Each structure stands twice: as C-alpha cells, then as structure tokens.
C-alpha positions, 0 to 999 in steps of 0.5 A: 614460675617453674611450675607454670612453665612445666604446665605450659610445656604439658599444654604445648605437648598435647596441643601439638599432638592434637594438631598433628593428628587433626592434620592427618585426618584432614589430609594436610600432612602425614603425622604418626607417633609410632616410630621405632621406640615411640613408647620411650616418649612416655618416659622422656617427656615427663622427665624433661618437664620434671626437670623444668618444674623442679630443676635437676634432681637425681631421680628425674635425671636417672629416668631421663637417661634410661629413657634416652638409652632405651630410645637409642637402642630402639633406633639401633644406635646401641646394640639391644643386648648392651642396654640392660648392661648399661643401665646400672652403670648409668645410674651409678654415674648419675648418682655420683654426679648428683653427689658432686654437684648436688644442689646447695639449697636456697640462695639464702642457704648458700649465703649462710654456708659461705659466711660460715665457711671455716667455722664448721666441722666435718664428721664421718661415720663409716661402719661405725657411729658418732654421738655429737653434742655441743652443750653451751657452745656456739654451733655454726654448722657441720658436714655429716657423712654416714656410710654403713654407719650412724651419726647422732647430732644433738643440738638441744643444748647448743647455742644457735643464734643465727642461720646455719647450714648442715650438709649431710650424706647418708649411704646405707646409713642414718643420721639423727639431728636434734634441734632446739625449739627456737629454730626453724628447719629448711630442708633441701634433699636428694632422696634415692631409696631414702629420705628426710623426716622433719618432725620438728614443731613450728617455732613460736619465736618471731624471726627464729634462726634457720637451720638449712639442711642440704641432704643426699640420702642413698638407701639411708635417711635423716631424722630431724627431731 
C-alpha cells in the first residue's frame, strides 16, 4: 500500500511538471521551477516520498531536514554561514529522536514485547564486552546495548518455544547473536553507517517460534548467526 502511494506521488509530481511546463508553452500561465533554492527539491521530494513509502527512518529524515535547511538558507530565512554549522547538530538531534522513538518493528513484534515485559533482561557493554549464554534455560527476550564495546549472545542451547523480541543498540560497537536452528528471525533495523547481517538458515520446522530483532546501528553492527 505504501509503495503504491509512493509511486502515485512520483506520478503526480511528474504530471504536475508536465502540465505546468505545457501551460507555459501554450501561454496559459507562467510556470517556472527556477526559484531561489529550486535545486533543493531534488533532495526534499525524494525524501518525502521515501517517508511515505517506508515510514519515518533516520536516513530519510536526516536527508529531508538537510534539504529543508538548505532551502531556508536559499530563501534567506537562515544566514548562509549558519547552514554548515547547523547541519551536524541537526543530524545529532534526528539520530537522538530516532533512538528514543525508534520503530518497534511489526505489530506482532510489539505484541510479543508487551506480553514478555518484566521477563526480559537488559545488558550493556560500554568500553568492554559481555558473553551471555543460557544453556537449558527458557529465554524470553533481552535488550542489548553496546557502546564502544561488544556483546555476544549465544542462544544455541537456550529454550525458545514461543515468539520473543530482542532489542539492540550498537554505537561504535558490535553485537553477535547466535540463535538455535529451530527459530525464524524477523529483523527491523535503523542503520546509520552500520547495519544488521542475518546469516541464519531458513528453519525447516512448521510454524517455528520467531525472534523479532529491533535494532539501531550507529557506526556499529549486529551479526545474527
């Protein structure tokens, strides 16, 4: 649905351009894209359509904010010398907001997290490392944070019999997650100069439990093995 709406917006955009320039040629009206800062539309329009298609993501929000900032500068609402100085603080603000209000994945992932609330643990590694194992134990989910550090979560011998949610934040750090072969992995991530690598094989069981991974990676990464 979102992709259809995004394609429709692209279509409407080009139709409007065609009608506008056609009317200009026929003398019906004056039409021009070449106002001060017109070139920022090349940044702004794709960002808006990306938000419509994919929802609010850190990347498209940063690009949109930069485009709007440049347009305001071209329109003399902001002094030109301030634009370069404001871009970096603006990026930091967008990243911070995205971490606080980051997406919780699919509706099912949110339901699972709500059901297991109070049964999960938080683990943090800052300028250090943690190795976590749960042999023979029932695992209900976790929140992992690695900042200039690393976390290894080994679930190969853990008991996962129903859907769980793992939330991760890696900032200049790395997180490795080993899952048992009987689970399916569903990833929802916000990568900023980082990313999530899912190397797990497709489970052979019918209706296997699902591990929902909600991840924010900033100059960091998550490997699922």
